[in-house]
Structures are given as C-alpha cells and as structure tokens.
KOLKOLDO-153979 format. One record per residue: residue in three letters; residue number from 0; x negated, y negated, z of N, C-alpha, C in turn. Coordinates in Angstrom, 3 decimals, decimal comma, padded with zeros to 6 digits. Example, Ala and Ser with C-alpha at 12.3 -4.5 7.8 and 13.67 -1.06 7.14 Angstrom:
+-----+-----+----------+----------+----------+----------+----------+----------+----------+----------+----------+
: res :   n :      npx :      npy :      npz :     capx :     capy :     capz :      cpx :      cpy :      cpz :
+-----+-----+----------+----------+----------+----------+----------+----------+----------+----------+----------+
: ala :   0 : -013,190 :  005,690 :  007,800 : -012,300 :  004,500 :  007,800 : -013,200 :  003,300 :  007,800 :
: ser :   1 : -012,850 :  002,250 :  007,080 : -013,670 :  001,060 :  007,140 : -012,900 : -000,030 :  007,870 :
+-----+-----+----------+----------+----------+----------+----------+----------+----------+----------+----------+
***
This chain:
+-----+-----+----------+----------+----------+----------+----------+----------+----------+----------+----------+
: res :   n :      npx :      npy :      npz :     capx :     capy :     capz :      cpx :      cpy :      cpz :
+-----+-----+----------+----------+----------+----------+----------+----------+----------+----------+----------+
: met :   0 : -209,470 :  222,361 : -160,317 : -209,349 :  223,124 : -161,752 : -208,162 :  223,963 : -161,734 :
: asp :   1 : -206,788 :  223,179 : -161,155 : -205,702 :  224,089 : -161,111 : -205,037 :  223,873 : -162,389 :
: trp :   2 : -204,574 :  224,904 : -163,066 : -203,766 :  224,864 : -164,282 : -202,199 :  224,927 : -163,941 :
: gly :   3 : -201,998 :  225,010 : -162,576 : -200,368 :  225,214 : -162,059 : -199,780 :  223,839 : -162,359 :
: asn :   4 : -200,392 :  222,667 : -162,451 : -199,680 :  221,494 : -162,644 : -199,599 :  221,162 : -164,083 :
: val :   5 : -200,281 :  221,832 : -165,126 : -200,122 :  221,515 : -166,352 : -198,754 :  222,429 : -166,960 :
: thr :   6 : -197,863 :  221,701 : -167,605 : -196,661 :  222,022 : -168,014 : -196,927 :  223,008 : -169,416 :
: ala :   7 : -195,994 :  223,756 : -169,947 : -196,276 :  224,353 : -171,177 : -196,210 :  223,380 : -172,229 :
: glu :   8 : -195,277 :  222,245 : -172,258 : -195,495 :  221,121 : -173,149 : -196,861 :  220,414 : -173,376 :
: asp :   9 : -197,556 :  220,183 : -172,176 : -198,850 :  219,832 : -172,226 : -199,939 :  220,641 : -172,882 :
: leu :  10 : -199,867 :  221,926 : -172,852 : -200,652 :  223,112 : -173,281 : -200,452 :  223,024 : -174,861 :
: ile :  11 : -199,051 :  222,913 : -175,302 : -198,643 :  223,042 : -176,705 : -199,338 :  221,668 : -177,342 :
: asp :  12 : -199,281 :  220,592 : -176,811 : -199,875 :  219,414 : -177,201 : -201,170 :  219,554 : -177,450 :
: ala :  13 : -201,977 :  219,747 : -176,357 : -203,233 :  220,145 : -176,205 : -203,851 :  221,062 : -177,550 :
: leu :  14 : -203,051 :  222,338 : -177,782 : -203,446 :  223,120 : -178,780 : -203,267 :  222,344 : -180,224 :
: arg :  15 : -202,270 :  221,478 : -180,220 : -202,098 :  221,064 : -181,519 : -203,200 :  219,742 : -181,877 :
: glu :  16 : -203,719 :  219,416 : -180,805 : -204,762 :  218,144 : -181,300 : -206,085 :  218,649 : -181,034 :
: val :  17 : -206,254 :  219,908 : -180,251 : -207,655 :  220,270 : -180,098 : -208,314 :  220,729 : -181,390 :
: asp :  18 : -209,703 :  220,862 : -181,598 : -210,432 :  221,146 : -182,696 : -210,553 :  222,689 : -182,868 :
: trp :  19 : -209,930 :  223,318 : -183,829 : -209,805 :  224,585 : -183,914 : -211,135 :  225,029 : -184,669 :
: ser :  20 : -211,890 :  224,460 : -185,084 : -213,110 :  224,779 : -185,927 : -214,230 :  225,440 : -185,048 :
: ser :  21 : -213,956 :  225,223 : -183,827 : -215,161 :  225,870 : -182,948 : -215,067 :  227,335 : -183,190 :
: pro :  22 : -216,318 :  228,011 : -183,008 : -216,502 :  229,429 : -183,119 : -215,940 :  230,154 : -181,970 :
: pro :  23 : -215,315 :  231,353 : -182,524 : -214,719 :  232,146 : -181,092 : -215,789 :  232,438 : -180,034 :
: arg :  24 : -215,246 :  232,973 : -178,890 : -216,269 :  233,200 : -177,769 : -216,866 :  234,785 : -178,113 :
: pro :  25 : -217,939 :  234,809 : -177,495 : -218,554 :  236,272 : -177,954 : -217,705 :  237,452 : -177,589 :
: ile :  26 : -217,793 :  238,584 : -178,126 : -216,840 :  239,694 : -177,801 : -217,356 :  240,417 : -176,454 :
: ser :  27 : -218,558 :  240,232 : -176,068 : -219,138 :  240,611 : -174,820 : -218,433 :  239,784 : -173,471 :
: glu :  28 : -218,174 :  238,652 : -173,946 : -217,522 :  237,646 : -172,866 : -216,003 :  237,841 : -172,997 :
: phe :  29 : -215,302 :  238,139 : -174,259 : -214,021 :  238,017 : -174,312 : -213,434 :  239,445 : -173,701 :
: phe :  30 : -214,188 :  240,670 : -173,498 : -213,679 :  241,828 : -172,833 : -214,714 :  242,265 : -171,585 :
: ser :  31 : -215,159 :  240,969 : -170,967 : -216,009 :  241,129 : -169,741 : -215,342 :  241,824 : -168,433 :
: arg :  32 : -214,280 :  241,097 : -168,177 : -214,099 :  241,323 : -166,776 : -212,408 :  241,280 : -166,717 :
: phe :  33 : -211,620 :  241,965 : -166,056 : -210,083 :  242,199 : -166,098 : -210,010 :  242,454 : -164,500 :
: thr :  34 : -208,868 :  241,457 : -164,118 : -208,153 :  241,770 : -162,580 : -206,759 :  241,460 : -162,701 :
: val :  35 : -206,215 :  242,000 : -161,696 : -204,642 :  241,766 : -161,568 : -204,490 :  240,582 : -160,876 :
: pro :  36 : -203,826 :  239,563 : -161,382 : -203,595 :  238,111 : -160,497 : -202,918 :  238,590 : -159,294 :
: arg :  37 : -203,169 :  237,846 : -158,390 : -202,762 :  238,311 : -156,917 : -201,337 :  237,404 : -156,522 :
: ser :  38 : -200,870 :  236,779 : -157,504 : -199,662 :  235,937 : -157,061 : -199,326 :  235,516 : -158,482 :
: ser :  39 : -197,913 :  235,005 : -158,675 : -197,265 :  234,394 : -159,940 : -197,940 :  233,119 : -160,161 :
: ala :  40 : -198,286 :  232,354 : -159,097 : -199,116 :  231,147 : -159,380 : -200,394 :  231,150 : -160,023 :
: lys :  41 : -201,107 :  232,226 : -159,582 : -202,407 :  232,808 : -160,000 : -202,233 :  233,205 : -161,509 :
: trp :  42 : -201,252 :  233,884 : -161,767 : -200,946 :  234,563 : -163,067 : -200,730 :  233,243 : -164,079 :
: asn :  43 : -199,917 :  232,254 : -163,622 : -199,467 :  231,128 : -164,518 : -200,703 :  230,242 : -164,838 :
: ser :  44 : -201,439 :  229,932 : -163,759 : -202,693 :  229,234 : -163,938 : -203,743 :  229,992 : -164,809 :
: arg :  45 : -203,866 :  231,261 : -164,734 : -204,733 :  232,032 : -165,606 : -204,522 :  232,128 : -167,000 :
: leu :  46 : -203,117 :  232,260 : -167,157 : -202,567 :  232,524 : -168,431 : -202,822 :  231,244 : -169,262 :
: lys :  47 : -202,592 :  230,002 : -168,748 : -202,817 :  228,874 : -169,478 : -204,244 :  228,427 : -169,585 :
: cys :  48 : -204,992 :  228,743 : -168,555 : -206,599 :  228,563 : -168,894 : -207,143 :  229,555 : -170,198 :
: asn :  49 : -206,939 :  230,698 : -170,129 : -207,075 :  231,789 : -171,169 : -206,844 :  231,340 : -172,350 :
: leu :  50 : -205,440 :  230,745 : -172,697 : -204,819 :  230,622 : -173,740 : -205,435 :  229,419 : -174,487 :
: tyr :  51 : -205,922 :  228,524 : -173,547 : -206,659 :  227,182 : -174,193 : -208,191 :  227,711 : -174,415 :
: tyr :  52 : -208,915 :  228,421 : -173,617 : -210,216 :  228,701 : -173,692 : -210,683 :  229,653 : -174,771 :
: tyr :  53 : -209,600 :  230,824 : -175,088 : -209,888 :  231,898 : -176,089 : -208,925 :  231,684 : -177,052 :
: arg :  54 : -208,667 :  230,297 : -177,425 : -207,575 :  230,189 : -178,686 : -207,997 :  230,861 : -179,791 :
: thr :  55 : -209,385 :  230,472 : -180,325 : -209,825 :  230,899 : -181,479 : -209,927 :  232,450 : -181,488 :
: asn :  56 : -210,195 :  233,130 : -180,274 : -210,312 :  234,643 : -180,417 : -208,937 :  235,171 : -180,606 :
: tyr :  57 : -207,838 :  234,478 : -179,766 : -206,451 :  235,021 : -179,968 : -206,050 :  234,957 : -181,512 :
: phe :  58 : -206,425 :  233,678 : -182,096 : -205,909 :  233,444 : -183,612 : -206,390 :  234,463 : -184,646 :
: ile :  59 : -207,784 :  234,777 : -184,277 : -208,565 :  235,756 : -185,097 : -207,841 :  237,375 : -184,992 :
: met :  60 : -207,612 :  237,597 : -183,495 : -207,190 :  238,788 : -183,226 : -205,640 :  239,118 : -183,912 :
: ile :  61 : -204,941 :  237,776 : -183,845 : -203,426 :  238,034 : -184,482 : -203,450 :  238,230 : -186,024 :
: val :  62 : -204,262 :  237,513 : -186,483 : -204,324 :  237,494 : -187,993 : -205,006 :  238,919 : -188,297 :
: phe :  63 : -205,883 :  239,559 : -187,622 : -206,386 :  240,877 : -188,035 : -205,291 :  242,032 : -187,744 :
: ile :  64 : -204,461 :  241,822 : -186,848 : -203,453 :  242,648 : -186,512 : -202,517 :  242,712 : -187,730 :
: leu :  65 : -202,103 :  241,349 : -188,197 : -201,216 :  241,226 : -189,338 : -201,750 :  241,727 : -190,628 :
: ala :  66 : -203,057 :  241,571 : -190,747 : -203,694 :  242,076 : -191,884 : -203,825 :  243,611 : -192,025 :
: leu :  67 : -203,761 :  244,486 : -190,818 : -203,886 :  245,850 : -190,712 : -202,333 :  246,223 : -190,955 :
: gly :  68 : -201,419 :  245,301 : -190,907 : -200,054 :  245,820 : -190,955 : -199,606 :  245,596 : -192,706 :
: phe :  69 : -200,385 :  244,723 : -193,442 : -200,101 :  244,610 : -194,653 : -201,110 :  245,170 : -195,457 :
: leu :  70 : -201,743 :  246,052 : -195,353 : -202,614 :  246,724 : -196,031 : -201,850 :  247,386 : -197,408 :
: arg :  71 : -200,591 :  247,943 : -197,233 : -199,886 :  248,314 : -198,338 : -198,906 :  247,400 : -198,848 :
: arg :  72 : -198,889 :  246,073 : -198,658 : -198,222 :  245,219 : -199,176 : -198,905 :  243,939 : -199,379 :
: pro :  73 : -199,704 :  243,990 : -200,614 : -200,461 :  242,719 : -200,953 : -199,893 :  241,342 : -200,979 :
: leu :  74 : -198,412 :  241,540 : -201,663 : -197,898 :  240,220 : -201,551 : -197,408 :  239,641 : -200,247 :
: ala :  75 : -197,371 :  240,609 : -199,344 : -196,986 :  239,988 : -197,945 : -198,172 :  239,453 : -197,244 :
: ile :  76 : -199,329 :  239,799 : -197,757 : -200,642 :  239,086 : -197,074 : -200,506 :  237,620 : -197,803 :
: val :  77 : -200,192 :  237,504 : -199,029 : -200,175 :  236,201 : -199,502 : -199,297 :  235,297 : -198,735 :
: ala :  78 : -198,059 :  235,800 : -198,490 : -196,942 :  235,210 : -197,621 : -197,428 :  235,001 : -196,304 :
: ala :  79 : -198,183 :  235,885 : -195,562 : -198,600 :  235,520 : -194,425 : -199,526 :  234,492 : -194,246 :
: phe :  80 : -200,436 :  234,380 : -195,321 : -201,498 :  233,224 : -195,323 : -200,877 :  231,924 : -195,645 :
: leu :  81 : -199,842 :  231,822 : -196,379 : -199,286 :  230,706 : -196,594 : -198,190 :  230,107 : -195,315 :
: thr :  82 : -197,929 :  231,288 : -194,583 : -197,230 :  230,798 : -193,304 : -198,234 :  230,676 : -192,239 :
: ala :  83 : -199,288 :  230,936 : -192,272 : -200,311 :  230,867 : -191,148 : -201,117 :  229,165 : -191,666 :
: leu :  84 : -201,029 :  229,061 : -192,908 : -201,614 :  227,764 : -193,324 : -200,409 :  226,552 : -192,946 :
: ser :  85 : -199,390 :  226,899 : -193,031 : -198,145 :  225,832 : -192,871 : -198,056 :  225,571 : -191,288 :
: ile :  86 : -198,274 :  226,683 : -190,547 : -198,512 :  226,374 : -189,049 : -199,742 :  225,637 : -188,798 :
: ala :  87 : -200,834 :  225,901 : -189,342 : -202,058 :  225,195 : -189,103 : -201,939 :  223,750 : -189,324 :
: phe :  88 : -201,197 :  223,324 : -190,298 : -200,889 :  221,862 : -190,732 : -200,407 :  221,250 : -189,599 :
: leu :  89 : -199,717 :  221,945 : -188,714 : -199,060 :  221,035 : -187,575 : -200,315 :  220,597 : -186,363 :
: asn :  90 : -201,439 :  221,126 : -186,600 : -202,621 :  220,976 : -185,793 : -203,190 :  219,518 : -186,513 :
: asp :  91 : -203,307 :  218,556 : -185,735 : -203,838 :  217,411 : -186,356 : -205,295 :  217,388 : -187,072 :
: ser :  92 : -206,355 :  218,078 : -186,087 : -207,514 :  218,159 : -186,434 : -207,513 :  219,189 : -187,739 :
: phe :  93 : -206,873 :  220,196 : -188,071 : -207,035 :  220,884 : -189,334 : -206,404 :  220,177 : -190,304 :
: ala :  94 : -205,222 :  219,483 : -190,084 : -204,752 :  218,760 : -191,250 : -205,670 :  217,601 : -191,723 :
: gly :  95 : -206,307 :  216,981 : -190,848 : -207,112 :  215,844 : -191,055 : -208,548 :  216,499 : -191,843 :
: thr :  96 : -208,834 :  217,407 : -191,445 : -210,124 :  218,084 : -191,944 : -209,799 :  218,650 : -193,441 :
: phe :  97 : -208,814 :  219,315 : -193,460 : -208,451 :  220,046 : -194,738 : -208,135 :  218,665 : -195,909 :
: ser :  98 : -207,441 :  217,672 : -195,335 : -207,204 :  216,563 : -196,397 : -208,553 :  216,018 : -196,742 :
: glu :  99 : -209,446 :  215,949 : -195,846 : -210,692 :  215,224 : -196,142 : -211,522 :  216,097 : -197,159 :
: lys : 100 : -211,600 :  217,353 : -196,997 : -212,285 :  218,317 : -197,740 : -211,715 :  218,512 : -199,343 :
: val : 101 : -210,358 :  218,462 : -199,317 : -209,704 :  218,390 : -200,370 : -210,047 :  217,004 : -201,352 :
: thr : 102 : -209,737 :  216,222 : -200,694 : -210,249 :  214,815 : -201,324 : -211,478 :  214,671 : -201,759 :
: arg : 103 : -212,586 :  215,088 : -200,884 : -213,961 :  215,162 : -201,326 : -214,261 :  215,981 : -202,651 :
: thr : 104 : -213,415 :  217,046 : -202,656 : -213,722 :  218,141 : -203,765 : -213,167 :  217,364 : -204,986 :
: val : 105 : -211,919 :  216,802 : -204,958 : -211,198 :  216,146 : -206,054 : -212,057 :  215,064 : -206,531 :
: arg : 106 : -212,611 :  214,359 : -205,609 : -213,606 :  213,108 : -205,986 : -214,658 :  213,448 : -207,052 :
: gln : 107 : -215,103 :  214,710 : -206,813 : -216,322 :  214,963 : -207,932 : -215,815 :  215,275 : -209,247 :
: phe : 108 : -214,588 :  215,384 : -209,520 : -213,960 :  215,519 : -210,892 : -213,262 :  214,450 : -211,358 :
: ser : 109 : -212,502 :  213,642 : -210,291 : -211,711 :  212,595 : -210,706 : -211,627 :  211,754 : -209,505 :
: pro : 110 : -212,494 :  210,674 : -209,647 : -212,475 :  209,696 : -208,496 : -211,185 :  208,838 : -208,542 :
: his : 111 : -210,514 :  208,651 : -209,633 : -209,339 :  207,788 : -209,499 : -208,304 :  208,569 : -208,906 :
: leu : 112 : -208,100 :  209,941 : -209,154 : -206,997 :  210,743 : -208,459 : -207,405 :  210,761 : -206,956 :
: ala : 113 : -208,728 :  210,740 : -206,775 : -209,109 :  210,857 : -205,144 : -208,633 :  209,742 : -204,550 :
: ala : 114 : -208,501 :  208,638 : -205,099 : -208,274 :  207,326 : -204,559 : -206,818 :  207,426 : -204,123 :
: lys : 115 : -205,938 :  207,958 : -205,061 : -204,611 :  208,037 : -204,820 : -204,170 :  209,029 : -203,612 :
: met : 116 : -205,115 :  209,793 : -203,304 : -204,982 :  210,718 : -202,251 : -205,297 :  210,345 : -200,664 :
: arg : 117 : -205,744 :  209,066 : -200,775 : -206,163 :  208,450 : -199,549 : -204,836 :  208,154 : -198,673 :
: pro : 118 : -204,934 :  208,362 : -197,379 : -203,811 :  207,873 : -196,530 : -203,476 :  206,551 : -196,566 :
: pro : 119 : -202,211 :  206,111 : -196,381 : -201,933 :  204,680 : -196,263 : -202,658 :  204,067 : -194,911 :
: leu : 120 : -202,956 :  202,905 : -195,067 : -203,422 :  201,859 : -194,113 : -202,536 :  202,158 : -192,656 :
: thr : 121 : -203,148 :  202,241 : -191,383 : -202,267 :  202,136 : -190,252 : -201,754 :  200,973 : -189,989 :
: pro : 122 : -200,368 :  200,890 : -189,527 : -199,672 :  199,653 : -189,187 : -200,356 :  198,912 : -188,200 :
: val : 123 : -200,387 :  197,530 : -188,100 : -200,986 :  196,764 : -187,048 : -200,003 :  196,162 : -186,419 :
: ile : 124 : -199,658 :  196,378 : -185,062 : -198,614 :  195,635 : -184,218 : -199,389 :  194,756 : -183,390 :
: arg : 125 : -198,915 :  193,475 : -183,440 : -199,560 :  192,208 : -182,376 : -200,984 :  192,258 : -182,449 :
: gly : 126 : -201,727 :  192,429 : -183,616 : -203,114 :  192,369 : -183,840 : -204,000 :  193,877 : -183,394 :
: arg : 127 : -202,991 :  194,744 : -183,096 : -203,686 :  196,053 : -182,715 : -203,128 :  197,179 : -183,505 :
: pro : 128 : -203,842 :  198,140 : -183,970 : -203,311 :  199,228 : -184,664 : -202,309 :  200,121 : -183,673 :
: ser : 129 : -201,380 :  200,615 : -184,570 : -200,267 :  201,343 : -183,930 : -201,030 :  202,680 : -183,130 :
: ala : 130 : -200,352 :  202,827 : -181,804 : -201,036 :  203,995 : -181,118 : -200,654 :  205,138 : -181,584 :
: lys : 131 : -199,241 :  205,510 : -182,300 : -198,875 :  206,760 : -182,830 : -199,103 :  206,651 : -184,337 :
: arg : 132 : -200,024 :  207,349 : -184,777 : -200,651 :  207,500 : -186,134 : -199,848 :  208,647 : -186,857 :
: ala : 133 : -199,288 :  208,414 : -187,810 : -198,564 :  209,561 : -188,515 : -199,911 :  210,193 : -189,352 :
: ile : 134 : -199,707 :  211,585 : -189,637 : -200,792 :  212,407 : -190,202 : -200,225 :  212,679 : -191,558 :
: tyr : 135 : -201,478 :  212,419 : -192,359 : -201,380 :  212,409 : -193,777 : -202,057 :  213,363 : -194,416 :
: ile : 136 : -201,645 :  214,181 : -195,495 : -202,516 :  215,229 : -196,017 : -202,553 :  214,993 : -197,564 :
: cys : 137 : -203,748 :  214,561 : -198,249 : -203,862 :  214,274 : -199,460 : -202,984 :  212,952 : -199,997 :
: gly : 138 : -202,896 :  212,059 : -198,920 : -201,892 :  210,955 : -199,342 : -200,360 :  211,276 : -199,074 :
: arg : 139 : -200,008 :  212,423 : -198,881 : -198,773 :  212,509 : -198,497 : -198,280 :  212,949 : -196,984 :
: pro : 140 : -197,073 :  212,552 : -196,502 : -196,774 :  212,851 : -195,173 : -197,036 :  214,474 : -194,901 :
: arg : 141 : -197,341 :  214,737 : -193,628 : -197,627 :  216,062 : -193,491 : -196,645 :  217,144 : -193,581 :
: trp : 142 : -195,385 :  216,440 : -193,262 : -194,324 :  217,480 : -193,382 : -193,811 :  217,931 : -194,858 :
: val : 143 : -194,433 :  217,248 : -195,721 : -194,253 :  217,667 : -197,066 : -195,015 :  218,909 : -197,445 :
: phe : 144 : -196,243 :  219,091 : -197,039 : -196,907 :  220,327 : -197,091 : -196,232 :  221,293 : -196,316 :
: val : 145 : -196,099 :  221,115 : -195,153 : -195,480 :  222,087 : -194,161 : -194,345 :  222,768 : -194,753 :
: leu : 146 : -193,299 :  221,970 : -195,309 : -192,117 :  222,458 : -196,064 : -192,464 :  223,167 : -197,246 :
: met : 147 : -193,325 :  222,691 : -198,107 : -193,722 :  223,317 : -199,277 : -194,220 :  224,682 : -199,113 :
: phe : 148 : -195,349 :  224,631 : -198,023 : -195,880 :  226,204 : -198,107 : -194,823 :  227,003 : -197,286 :
: ser : 149 : -194,026 :  226,552 : -196,477 : -193,039 :  227,238 : -195,725 : -192,155 :  227,786 : -196,707 :
: ser : 150 : -191,580 :  227,012 : -197,595 : -190,602 :  227,563 : -198,725 : -191,162 :  228,606 : -199,470 :
: val : 151 : -192,315 :  228,384 : -199,979 : -192,914 :  229,578 : -200,881 : -193,205 :  230,782 : -200,021 :
: ser : 152 : -193,753 :  230,716 : -198,822 : -193,870 :  231,765 : -198,085 : -192,678 :  232,618 : -197,686 :
: phe : 153 : -191,601 :  231,860 : -197,517 : -190,311 :  232,604 : -197,361 : -189,920 :  233,306 : -198,455 :
: leu : 154 : -190,037 :  232,709 : -199,501 : -189,486 :  233,324 : -200,849 : -190,544 :  234,593 : -201,190 :
: leu : 155 : -191,854 :  234,535 : -200,711 : -192,728 :  235,716 : -200,884 : -192,394 :  236,742 : -199,927 :
: trp : 156 : -191,981 :  236,466 : -198,802 : -191,407 :  237,480 : -197,612 : -190,276 :  238,040 : -198,258 :
: phe : 157 : -189,286 :  237,542 : -198,858 : -188,110 :  238,075 : -199,482 : -188,288 :  239,104 : -200,589 :
: ile : 158 : -189,200 :  238,543 : -201,378 : -189,773 :  239,241 : -202,423 : -190,552 :  240,525 : -202,040 :
: ser : 159 : -191,227 :  240,646 : -201,251 : -192,274 :  241,689 : -200,827 : -191,425 :  242,718 : -199,695 :
: cys : 160 : -190,493 :  242,186 : -199,049 : -189,786 :  242,923 : -198,230 : -190,442 :  243,290 : -197,081 :
: gly : 161 : -191,431 :  242,226 : -196,616 : -192,310 :  242,559 : -195,683 : -192,009 :  241,900 : -194,528 :
: leu : 162 : -190,812 :  241,342 : -194,131 : -190,406 :  240,627 : -192,825 : -190,498 :  241,553 : -191,836 :
: leu : 163 : -190,016 :  242,665 : -191,834 : -189,864 :  243,517 : -190,594 : -191,572 :  244,065 : -190,170 :
: thr : 164 : -192,329 :  244,097 : -191,308 : -193,808 :  244,553 : -191,014 : -194,331 :  243,277 : -190,299 :
: val : 165 : -194,084 :  242,050 : -190,624 : -194,807 :  241,074 : -189,906 : -193,987 :  240,812 : -188,587 :
: leu : 166 : -192,813 :  241,154 : -188,453 : -192,410 :  240,818 : -187,010 : -192,917 :  241,950 : -186,060 :
: trp : 167 : -192,917 :  243,110 : -186,551 : -193,608 :  244,001 : -185,634 : -195,231 :  243,872 : -185,281 :
: ser : 168 : -195,865 :  243,281 : -186,209 : -197,207 :  243,163 : -186,195 : -197,591 :  241,874 : -185,354 :
: leu : 169 : -196,678 :  240,821 : -185,445 : -196,465 :  239,635 : -184,669 : -196,455 :  239,863 : -183,504 :
: ala : 170 : -195,245 :  240,732 : -183,059 : -194,727 :  240,974 : -181,617 : -196,154 :  241,855 : -181,051 :
: phe : 171 : -196,759 :  242,842 : -181,894 : -198,005 :  243,560 : -181,223 : -198,985 :  242,488 : -180,703 :
: gly : 172 : -199,425 :  241,619 : -181,910 : -200,416 :  240,593 : -181,709 : -200,013 :  239,764 : -180,503 :
: leu : 173 : -198,968 :  239,209 : -180,237 : -198,497 :  238,368 : -179,130 : -198,623 :  239,148 : -177,827 :
: leu : 174 : -198,123 :  240,477 : -177,904 : -198,323 :  241,119 : -176,730 : -199,715 :  241,324 : -176,254 :
: ala : 175 : -200,622 :  241,498 : -177,213 : -201,944 :  241,689 : -176,777 : -202,694 :  240,594 : -176,299 :
: thr : 176 : -202,133 :  239,344 : -176,768 : -202,505 :  238,091 : -176,493 : -202,153 :  237,809 : -175,108 :
: leu : 177 : -200,978 :  238,067 : -174,764 : -200,236 :  238,065 : -173,484 : -200,966 :  238,840 : -172,364 :
: leu : 178 : -201,184 :  240,090 : -172,741 : -201,773 :  240,933 : -171,717 : -203,218 :  240,518 : -171,513 :
: his : 179 : -204,134 :  240,005 : -172,628 : -205,521 :  239,630 : -172,309 : -205,475 :  238,618 : -171,395 :
: ala : 180 : -204,685 :  237,364 : -171,763 : -204,474 :  236,321 : -171,124 : -204,300 :  236,247 : -169,672 :
: ser : 181 : -203,321 :  237,520 : -169,612 : -202,621 :  237,608 : -168,128 : -204,045 :  238,400 : -167,049 :
: phe : 182 : -204,798 :  239,262 : -167,799 : -205,563 :  240,122 : -166,903 : -207,220 :  239,621 : -167,146 :
: arg : 183 : -207,520 :  238,741 : -167,944 : -208,871 :  238,350 : -168,102 : -209,132 :  237,192 : -167,035 :
: thr : 184 : -210,122 :  237,628 : -166,136 : -210,424 :  236,840 : -165,111 : -211,211 :  235,571 : -165,723 :
: pro : 185 : -210,966 :  234,373 : -165,615 : -211,422 :  233,073 : -166,111 : -212,992 :  233,062 : -165,282 :
: asn : 186 : -214,071 :  232,794 : -166,081 : -215,214 :  232,810 : -165,315 : -215,359 :  231,202 : -165,499 :
: leu : 187 : -216,820 :  230,767 : -164,747 : -217,085 :  229,434 : -164,197 : -217,083 :  228,640 : -165,676 :
: lys : 188 : -217,637 :  229,297 : -166,781 : -217,592 :  228,499 : -168,171 : -216,138 :  228,127 : -168,489 :
: ala : 189 : -215,248 :  229,054 : -168,412 : -214,009 :  228,546 : -168,949 : -213,347 :  227,597 : -168,094 :
: arg : 190 : -213,545 :  227,621 : -166,725 : -212,992 :  226,602 : -165,892 : -213,701 :  225,261 : -165,979 :
: leu : 191 : -214,957 :  225,096 : -166,324 : -215,440 :  223,994 : -166,682 : -215,472 :  223,316 : -167,911 :
: asn : 192 : -215,005 :  224,326 : -168,770 : -214,734 :  223,738 : -170,131 : -213,276 :  223,003 : -170,047 :
: thr : 193 : -212,438 :  223,571 : -169,524 : -211,010 :  222,994 : -169,414 : -210,662 :  222,253 : -168,324 :
: phe : 194 : -211,883 :  221,684 : -167,667 : -211,691 :  220,772 : -166,466 : -211,219 :  219,483 : -167,024 :
: his : 195 : -211,935 :  219,070 : -168,243 : -211,717 :  217,689 : -168,898 : -210,516 :  217,488 : -169,312 :
: phe : 196 : -209,940 :  218,733 : -169,729 : -208,567 :  218,679 : -170,425 : -207,245 :  218,602 : -169,170 :
: ile : 197 : -207,703 :  219,163 : -168,136 : -206,748 :  219,186 : -167,098 : -206,805 :  217,552 : -166,451 :
: glu : 198 : -207,903 :  216,998 : -166,270 : -207,991 :  215,609 : -165,960 : -207,152 :  214,813 : -166,760 :
: cys : 199 : -207,511 :  214,977 : -168,235 : -206,700 :  213,899 : -169,035 : -205,249 :  214,316 : -169,021 :
: val : 200 : -204,606 :  215,413 : -168,581 : -203,238 :  215,532 : -168,621 : -202,824 :  215,085 : -167,382 :
: leu : 201 : -203,444 :  215,089 : -166,172 : -202,836 :  214,756 : -164,986 : -203,189 :  213,470 : -164,589 :
: cys : 202 : -204,139 :  212,639 : -165,272 : -204,461 :  211,291 : -164,969 : -203,170 :  210,400 : -165,311 :
+-----+-----+----------+----------+----------+----------+----------+----------+----------+----------+----------+
***
C-alpha cells in the first residue's frame, strides 16, 4: 500500500474520475490522530493517501473558509459558487450526474427539449466503442459550460472586487489542507480504501 510510486498526475486523474458524491468522513476520524512523518518519503506517501481519502472533507473545509471570507461580499459568494461549479465540471462523475439530473428535470416539462439534451452516440471504431469518451453536459461539450461559468464568475469577481479576498481565503484553505494531510496519520481504513486505486495505477 505504498503511495510513493503514485505520481501527482495519477492522483489528479484519480480525483477527476472518482465519485465526489460520497459523504465526508466523520469529524472524530478526521481529527483523531496526528504525528510527524519520519522521512520525506513517508510524508509524500501520507500526503497523497490523505488527499485521496479525505477529498470530500477538504473540499467542504475550503468552501467553508471561503464562505467566511465572503460574509461582507454577497456578490463574491455567487462568483465563488460559479467558479467552484466550473471546476467541478472537470470531474467526469460530477459532470455526468449534473447532466443527468438537469435532463431528468427538463423532461418533466418538455420531453422534446430533453431529447435534444442527450449526448451524441459514442463513436465505434472497428466494431468497438471508442476507448476515450468525450464528456457532454446537456448535449453540449463540457468545455462550453466550463468556459461559460468561468467567464461569468470572472466578471462577478471584477465587479465585487473580491479577488484579493478569495486569494487569501483560498491560500488559507489550501494551507490548512496541506497541514492536515501532512500530519494526519492514515489509519487502516484509509489504507484499505486506497489500496484498489494504487493497484489500478501500478498495474
């Protein structure tokens, strides 16, 4: 169960494809045991393991810190939400679930419009579906939604003058995540949960 052979690119790819709808780990487990890593290799392995295992907790913690920084700037909260949504669209699982729920909701009011929101058929090469499947949201390529929400959020950041606030809040949130992931000792449950991922990466 050694995370030392897992590269940062492998971890980022795994976080893009993993299901983020899983509930966060209990608070009692999240803040249970902290120790100083004995070597840089141990720290590297622990950091990757915790980032993967506590991903939902870290996401909630960063959002909470950002919300505290935006209490006096309501427009910046909307900008932060749109920014987070555009980043979330980069996750395959979230993009597919979001598209499915929106299409299902639209189908209740307009089945004809919902039919137009279906993604195009997967291309078939030599009798087999293409291995690399493009991600569509409501019948449009994913990058269209990422670009649209990013542009609107950037405009709202400019209007609200909250860019400095988000930079400080985001830096504090990332620092808290880095410190927790560095000193939180992975328990047996975390190691077993990530064992299958390491096998898939190294095989």
